[in-house]
PAFIPA-899902 format. One record per residue: x, y, z of N, C-alpha, C, O, CB in turn. Coordinates in steps of 0.2 Angstrom, whole numbers. Atoms other than C-alpha are relative to their C-alpha. Glycine has a CB too. Layout:
PAFIPA-899902
+-------+-------+-------+-------+-------+-------+-------+-------+-------+-------+-------+-------+-------+-------+-------+
:   n.X :   n.Y :   n.Z :  ca.X :  ca.Y :  ca.Z :   c.X :   c.Y :   c.Z :   o.X :   o.Y :   o.Z :  cb.X :  cb.Y :  cb.Z :
+-------+-------+-------+-------+-------+-------+-------+-------+-------+-------+-------+-------+-------+-------+-------+
:     X :     Y :     Z :     X :     Y :     Z :     X :     Y :     Z :     X :     Y :     Z :     X :     Y :     Z :
...
+-------+-------+-------+-------+-------+-------+-------+-------+-------+-------+-------+-------+-------+-------+-------+
This chain:
PAFIPA-899902
+-------+-------+-------+-------+-------+-------+-------+-------+-------+-------+-------+-------+-------+-------+-------+
:   n.X :   n.Y :   n.Z :  ca.X :  ca.Y :  ca.Z :   c.X :   c.Y :   c.Z :   o.X :   o.Y :   o.Z :  cb.X :  cb.Y :  cb.Z :
+-------+-------+-------+-------+-------+-------+-------+-------+-------+-------+-------+-------+-------+-------+-------+
:     3 :    -5 :    -5 :   304 :   861 :  -936 :    -8 :    -1 :     1 :   -12 :    -3 :    -3 :     2 :     8 :    -3 :
:     8 :     0 :    -2 :   287 :   861 :  -928 :    -3 :     6 :    -3 :     0 :    12 :    -1 :    -1 :    -1 :     8 :
:     3 :    -6 :     2 :   275 :   873 :  -937 :    -6 :     0 :     4 :   -10 :    -5 :     5 :    -1 :     0 :    -8 :
:     5 :    -1 :    -4 :   263 :   880 :  -925 :    -4 :     7 :    -2 :    -1 :    12 :    -4 :     3 :     1 :     8 :
:     4 :    -6 :     2 :   248 :   892 :  -930 :    -6 :    -1 :     5 :   -10 :    -6 :     5 :    -1 :     0 :    -8 :
:     5 :     0 :    -5 :   236 :   896 :  -917 :     0 :    -5 :     5 :     4 :    -6 :     9 :    -6 :     1 :    -4 :
:     0 :     5 :    -4 :   230 :   881 :  -908 :     1 :    -7 :    -4 :    -2 :   -12 :    -2 :    -6 :     0 :     3 :
:    -1 :     5 :     4 :   236 :   869 :  -921 :     8 :    -1 :    -2 :    12 :     4 :    -4 :    -4 :     1 :    -6 :
:    -7 :     1 :     1 :   254 :   861 :  -924 :     0 :    -6 :    -4 :    -4 :   -10 :    -4 :     4 :     0 :     6 :
:    -1 :     6 :     4 :   261 :   849 :  -936 :     7 :     0 :    -1 :    11 :     5 :    -1 :    -3 :    -1 :    -8 :
:    -8 :     2 :     0 :   278 :   840 :  -938 :     1 :    -6 :    -5 :    -3 :   -11 :    -4 :     3 :    -2 :     8 :
:    -2 :     7 :     3 :   286 :   827 :  -950 :     5 :    -3 :     6 :     9 :     0 :     9 :     3 :     1 :    -8 :
:    -4 :     4 :    -4 :   293 :   813 :  -940 :     3 :    -6 :    -3 :    -2 :    -9 :    -6 :    -3 :    -2 :     6 :
:    -3 :     5 :     3 :   305 :   801 :  -947 :     4 :    -5 :     5 :     8 :    -3 :     9 :     5 :     2 :    -6 :
:    -2 :     5 :    -5 :   308 :   784 :  -939 :     5 :    -5 :    -4 :     3 :    -7 :   -10 :    -6 :    -4 :     3 :
:    -4 :     4 :     3 :   322 :   773 :  -943 :    -1 :    -8 :     4 :    -1 :    -7 :    10 :     8 :     2 :     0 :
:     1 :     6 :    -3 :   320 :   754 :  -939 :     8 :    -3 :     1 :    12 :     0 :    -1 :    -5 :    -5 :    -3 :
:    -7 :     2 :     0 :   335 :   742 :  -935 :     3 :    -2 :    -5 :     9 :    -2 :    -5 :    -1 :    -6 :     4 :
:    -5 :     1 :     6 :   340 :   738 :  -952 :     0 :     6 :    -4 :     3 :     6 :   -10 :    -3 :    -7 :    -4 :
:    -1 :    -6 :     4 :   340 :   756 :  -958 :    -5 :     3 :    -4 :    -4 :     8 :    -7 :     4 :    -1 :    -3 :
:     5 :    -2 :     3 :   323 :   757 :  -966 :    -3 :     6 :     3 :    -4 :     6 :     9 :    -5 :    -6 :     0 :
:     4 :    -6 :    -4 :   314 :   774 :  -963 :    -7 :     1 :    -3 :    -9 :     0 :    -9 :     5 :     6 :    -1 :
:     8 :    -2 :     3 :   296 :   779 :  -963 :    -1 :     6 :     3 :     1 :     8 :     8 :    -5 :    -4 :     3 :
:     2 :    -7 :    -2 :   290 :   797 :  -962 :    -7 :     0 :     1 :   -11 :    -3 :    -2 :     2 :     6 :    -5 :
:     7 :    -1 :    -1 :   274 :   802 :  -953 :    -1 :     8 :     0 :     3 :    12 :     3 :    -2 :    -3 :     6 :
:     2 :    -7 :    -2 :   265 :   819 :  -953 :    -5 :     0 :     6 :   -10 :    -2 :     6 :    -4 :     3 :    -7 :
:     3 :     0 :    -6 :   260 :   822 :  -935 :    -4 :     6 :     1 :    -1 :    11 :     1 :     5 :    -1 :     5 :
:     5 :    -6 :    -1 :   245 :   834 :  -932 :    -3 :     0 :     7 :    -6 :    -5 :    10 :    -6 :    -1 :    -5 :
:     3 :    -1 :    -7 :   240 :   841 :  -914 :    -3 :     5 :     0 :    -2 :    10 :    -4 :     5 :     0 :     5 :
:     4 :    -5 :    -2 :   229 :   853 :  -907 :     0 :     1 :     7 :    -1 :    -3 :    11 :    -7 :     0 :    -2 :
:     0 :    -2 :    -6 :   229 :   863 :  -892 :    -7 :     1 :     3 :   -11 :     5 :     1 :     4 :     5 :     1 :
:     8 :     0 :    -2 :   213 :   860 :  -882 :    -2 :     7 :     4 :     2 :     9 :     8 :    -2 :    -7 :     6 :
:     2 :    -6 :    -3 :   204 :   876 :  -877 :    -6 :     0 :     5 :    -8 :     5 :     7 :    -2 :     3 :    -6 :
:     6 :     1 :    -5 :   191 :   869 :  -864 :     1 :    -6 :     4 :     4 :   -10 :     1 :    -7 :     0 :    -3 :
:     2 :     7 :    -3 :   187 :   856 :  -852 :     7 :    -2 :     5 :    12 :     2 :     6 :    -2 :    -6 :    -6 :
:    -5 :     2 :    -4 :   199 :   845 :  -842 :     8 :     1 :    -2 :    12 :     2 :     1 :    -2 :    -7 :     1 :
:    -6 :    -1 :     2 :   213 :   846 :  -854 :     2 :     6 :    -3 :     7 :     6 :    -6 :    -1 :    -4 :    -5 :
:    -2 :    -6 :     2 :   213 :   864 :  -857 :     8 :     1 :     0 :    11 :     0 :     4 :    -3 :     5 :     4 :
:    -7 :    -2 :     2 :   230 :   871 :  -865 :     5 :    -7 :     0 :    11 :    -6 :    -1 :     3 :     5 :     7 :
:    -4 :     6 :     1 :   236 :   853 :  -867 :     0 :    -2 :    -8 :    -5 :     0 :   -11 :    -3 :    -7 :     5 :
:     0 :     1 :     7 :   241 :   847 :  -884 :    -2 :    -7 :    -1 :     2 :   -11 :     2 :     7 :     1 :    -4 :
:     1 :     6 :     3 :   233 :   832 :  -892 :     1 :    -2 :    -6 :     1 :     3 :   -10 :    -7 :    -1 :     1 :
:    -1 :     4 :     6 :   237 :   820 :  -906 :    -7 :     0 :    -3 :   -12 :    -3 :    -1 :     3 :    -7 :     1 :
:     7 :     0 :     4 :   223 :   823 :  -919 :     1 :    -6 :    -6 :    -4 :   -10 :    -8 :    -2 :     6 :    -4 :
:    -1 :     6 :     7 :   231 :   812 :  -934 :     8 :    -1 :     0 :    12 :     4 :     2 :    -3 :     3 :    -8 :
:    -7 :     2 :     2 :   247 :   803 :  -938 :    -1 :    -4 :    -6 :    -4 :    -9 :    -7 :     5 :    -5 :     5 :
:     2 :     2 :     8 :   247 :   801 :  -957 :     7 :    -3 :    -3 :    12 :     1 :    -4 :    -3 :     7 :    -6 :
:    -6 :     1 :     4 :   261 :   791 :  -967 :     1 :     4 :    -5 :    -3 :     6 :    -8 :    -1 :    -5 :    -2 :
:    -3 :    -5 :     5 :   271 :   803 :  -978 :     5 :    -3 :    -4 :     8 :    -7 :    -2 :     3 :     6 :     3 :
:    -5 :     2 :     5 :   282 :   800 :  -993 :     7 :     2 :     4 :     8 :     8 :     6 :    -1 :     2 :    -7 :
:    -8 :    -1 :    -3 :   301 :   798 :  -986 :     4 :     4 :    -5 :     4 :     1 :   -11 :     3 :    -8 :     1 :
:    -4 :    -3 :     4 :   311 :   811 :  -994 :     6 :    -4 :    -2 :     9 :    -8 :     2 :     2 :     6 :     3 :
:    -7 :     4 :     2 :   326 :   803 : -1004 :     6 :     1 :     3 :     7 :     7 :     4 :     1 :     0 :    -8 :
:    -6 :    -1 :    -3 :   341 :   800 :  -997 :     5 :     4 :    -5 :     4 :     5 :   -11 :     3 :    -6 :     2 :
:    -5 :    -3 :     5 :   357 :   810 : -1004 :     3 :    -5 :    -5 :     5 :    -3 :   -10 :     6 :     4 :     5 :
:    -2 :     5 :     4 :   363 :   794 : -1011 :    -5 :    -1 :    -6 :    -3 :    -2 :   -12 :     2 :    -7 :     5 :
:     5 :     2 :     5 :   347 :   790 : -1020 :     0 :     6 :    -6 :    -2 :     5 :   -12 :    -7 :    -1 :     4 :
:     1 :    -6 :     6 :   347 :   808 : -1029 :     7 :     1 :    -3 :     7 :     6 :    -7 :    -2 :     8 :     4 :
:    -7 :    -1 :     5 :   365 :   806 : -1036 :     0 :    -5 :    -6 :     5 :    -5 :   -10 :     6 :    -3 :     5 :
+-------+-------+-------+-------+-------+-------+-------+-------+-------+-------+-------+-------+-------+-------+-------+
């Protein structure tokens, strides 16, 4: 779920490639408060995050 607090939001996004490898990113956005892009959400950071273990890996 997207977590929003005031003008800031963040979301974990997991991408799976064609061979099934996964990588997770922490996506950080802020809502602009002035100027040409007022009220638009802009990406501030995309940070690699540890991929949670799969169910199979935890057994």
